[in-house]
N, C-alpha and C positions, 0 to 999 in steps of 0.2 A: 732098682731105682735108688738114687742117693738121697741123703737127708735134705740136701738143698732143693732137689727137684720136688720132693714131697712137700716141703715147706711152701714152695712157689704155688703148687697146685692148691694147697689148703688156703693160701692167701687169695687166690683167684676165686675159689668157690665161696669163701667168706665174703668177698667183695660183692659177688653177684647176689648172694642172699641179702646182704645189707641194702643193695640197690632196689631189689624187689620189695623189701619191707618198707623202704622209704617212699617208693611210688604208691604203694597201697595206702600208707598213712596219708599221703597227699590227696589221693582220690577221695578218701573218707572225709578229710577236712573240707575239701571243696563241696562235696555233697551236703555236709552239715551246714556249711556257710550258706549254700543256696536255700536250704530248708529254713534256716534262721531268717534270711532276708525275705523270703516269701511270707513267713508268718508275721514278721514285723510290718510288712506292707499291708497285709490283710487287716491286721489290728488297727493300723493307722486309718484306713478308709472306713472301717467299721465304726470306730470311735467318732470319726468326723460325721458320719451319717447319724449316729446316735445323738450327738450334740445338736444337730439341726432338728431332728424329729422331736426331741424332748423339749425344745425351746421355742418352737414355732406353733402358732395357732392360726388356722385358716380364717379369712375374713369373708369369704364368699364361697359359693358351691364349687367352682373350679379349683380354688386353692385348697379347700377342705378335702376334695377328692384326691388331688395330687399328693397331699400329705398323708392321706390314708394309704395310698399305694406305696409311698416311701416307707411308712411304718411297717407294711407287710414285708418289704425287702429287708428292713432292719431285723425283723424277727427271723426271717429265713437265713440271713447272713450269720446271726448269732447261733442258730442251730447248726449251720455248716461249720462254724468256727469251733464249736465244742467237739465235733467229730473229726476235724481235720488232723492228719498226721503225716501228710506228704506235701511237697511243693505244689503239685497240680491241684490238690484239694484246697490249699490256701489261696491259690490263684482264683479258684471258683468263688471263694468268699469275697475276694477283691472285686470280681465282676459283679456279684450281687449287690455289694455295697455301692459300687459306682452307679449301678442302675438306679438304686434308691436316691442317690444324689442328683441324678437327672430329674427325678420327680420333684425333689426339693427345689431345684432351680426353676422348674416350671411353676411351682406354687409361689415362690418369691416374685417371679415375674408377674403372675396373675394379681398379686397384691400390690404391684407397683414398687416393689423393693429391688434393690440391687441384687441380681442373681448370684453374685459372688464370682470367684475365679473360674476360668474355663476348666472343664474336666477332660481327662484323657478320652480320646475317641476310640472307635473300633471300626474294623473293615465293614461290618454289617451295617452299622449306622451310616457310614459314609456312602455305601452303595444304595441304601434306601432313600437317602436324601431327606428333604423336609418340604412340607406344603408351603407354597408361597402365594396361594390364592384360595378363596373359599370355594368349596366344591360340594356337590350333592349327587348321590346315586340312589336309584330305586332297586330294592332287593326284597323279594317275597312280599310285595305290597306295602313296604314301608320305606321311608326315606332315611338314608344314613348320610349325615353331613360331616364335613371336616373343614378346619380353618387353621391358619397359622396363629390366630389369636383366640384366647379363651372367651367364652360368653355363657349366658344362661343356657343356651341350647347346646353348645359344644363345650362340655365341662369335663370330659374324660381325656386326659393327656396320654400320649404314647410317645416314647423317646426315639422311635425309629429303629428299624432292625428287621429281622426275619421272623415271620410267623408261619410255622409249618413249611419252612423252606421257601417262603415267598416274601419279597421285600415290601415293607409298608412304611411310607414316609412319616417322619416325626410331625406331630401336630395335635390339635385338639379336636376330638370327635364327639359326636352326639351320643354314642353308646360304646361301651367297651366290648365290641364284637369279637375281639381277639382272645378273650379269656377262655372260652370253651376250647379253642384250638390248642391253647397252652396247657390246660388242665385236664382235658378229656371230658367226656360226658355227652349228654343228649344234644347239646348245641353245636357240636363240631361241624356237622353238615351245613347248618345255617351259617356258621362262621366262615366256612370255605366258600360258600356262595357270595358272602359279602366281600371276602378277599378277592375273588375273581372279578367282581364288579369294580372294586377299588382299583385294580390294575389299570383298567382302561379309563377310569374316571379320575381318581386322585393321583394316579401315577403320572399323568400328564402335567400335573401341577407341582410335582416334586422338583426340587433343585438340589444340586450338590452331589448327585449320584455319579459313581465312577463309570457307569455304562454310557451315560451321555457324554462325559468327558472323553471317553475312549473311542467314541465314534461308532458305537454299536448301532446296527440297523434299527431304527425306531419302529419298524413294522414287525419285529420279531424279538421276543424276549429270549436270550440265549439260555439253553438248557431246559426250556419249558416245552411241553407238548405243543406242537404246531397248531393243534386244534383249539388251544385255549388262549384267550386273552391276547390276540395278536396286536392289539393297539397299545399295550403297555410300553412306555418308553422312559419311565421315571427313574429306574435305578438298577439295572443289572440283576443277576440271579446268583444265589449262593446256596449250596445244598445243606449248609449248616443249620443248626437249630437256633432258637432264640435264647435270650439271656440265661446265664447260669443260675440266676436267682430263682427260677421256676422249677 
């Protein structure tokens, strides 16, 4: 092999090595940029939630309760932010903070204030829809009510989404029946019974759900056991869990 041929081989090999190294640096830079963007987005929403929580005081029971729920999300988002080290973890912080801001909007609305700019939506909230009429269901000998507007009776806000894989419309409810299902504990069975009753009761009053818009058979909730809640037609079914803040 001549000197010229050897030189050509060395040049080709060197070029390939340089190309691989450049691509590796590019991938590393892209991943780092994505991580930085996710962290900046998480901190932006977290700080926005903090500004609202720290500067608002409820004037009635519905607004006080909604702000208490917002404060819980703020605390949870702060804990998540301290431990976050990847883009998915920072996105979880964003989801939790956004959930808190939905509660802030509800509190501001209850106090007759401008709710502020619209917040990013989610597929779960879109599918669950929102109550557009006052409803009542009887579960285990007690009445659970819900309404699109806050009142002394309906003072627990829910921003809409999935509870235990089941869609629940956004609105104001007479009790936070979904909490045991989210947190676990002795009230889970009771919460599931309330959820089942709500499907046929409150579900019919929900608007904005993707299932209705998509022409799903109102007599059957897709993905659900045919023996359960055949009358629910308010919002589709999604196997995912509820908000990242919990």
